[in-house]
C-alpha positions as CSV (number, residue, x, y, z in Angstrom):
1,M,94.7,80.4,94.1
2,A,94.6,84.2,94.7
3,R,94.3,86.8,92.0
4,Y,95.5,90.4,92.3
5,Q,94.8,93.5,90.3
6,V,96.5,96.8,91.0
7,V,95.5,100.1,89.2
8,I,97.5,103.3,89.7
9,K,96.4,106.6,88.2
10,R,98.4,109.8,88.5
11,I,97.8,113.4,87.5
12,V,101.2,115.0,86.7
13,S,101.9,118.7,86.1
14,A,103.7,120.1,83.1
15,N,107.0,120.3,85.2
16,G,106.7,116.6,86.1
17,K,105.4,116.9,89.7
18,I,102.7,114.4,90.8
19,I,99.7,116.5,91.8
20,A,97.4,113.5,92.6
21,E,97.7,109.8,92.8
22,A,95.0,107.1,93.2
23,K,95.8,103.4,93.9
24,S,93.3,100.6,93.9
25,V,94.2,97.0,95.0
26,A,91.8,94.2,94.5
27,T,92.4,90.6,95.7
28,A,90.1,87.6,94.9
29,S,90.6,84.1,96.3
30,G,88.9,80.9,97.2
31,D,87.9,77.4,96.1
32,N,84.3,76.9,97.3
33,Q,84.1,80.5,98.4
34,S,84.8,83.8,96.7
35,H,86.5,86.4,98.9
36,I,87.2,89.9,97.5
37,N,89.2,92.6,99.3
38,Q,89.6,96.1,97.8
39,S,91.5,99.0,99.1
40,V,91.7,102.5,97.5
41,S,94.1,105.3,98.6
42,V,94.1,108.8,97.2
43,H,96.8,111.4,97.8
44,V,96.5,115.0,96.5
45,S,99.2,117.6,96.8
46,S,99.2,121.3,95.9
47,G,101.9,123.7,97.0
48,N,102.4,123.3,100.7
49,N,99.1,121.5,101.2
50,S,98.3,117.8,100.9
51,C,95.4,115.5,101.6
52,S,95.2,111.7,101.8
53,S,92.3,109.3,102.0
54,F,92.0,105.6,102.4
55,S,89.1,103.2,102.2
56,T,88.7,99.4,102.1
57,S,85.9,97.0,101.5
58,S,85.4,93.2,101.7
59,S,82.9,90.7,100.5
60,T,82.5,86.9,100.8
61,S,80.2,84.5,98.9
62,Y,80.0,80.7,99.1
63,T,79.1,78.2,96.4
64,K,77.8,74.6,96.8
């Protein structure tokens, strides 16, 4: 059975505009093995400029 966790954090200006947003998604699954995937994306916006970044990681462990 897979388990998921999503975390979203935002920085919002006084006028309600989203300045930055970070999103983390973690997935864990397995019976005799544990497999974890995590991805993180970040988006920053200021005026006419914006920047985005994305990273992912994965790990697997086995039990007897």
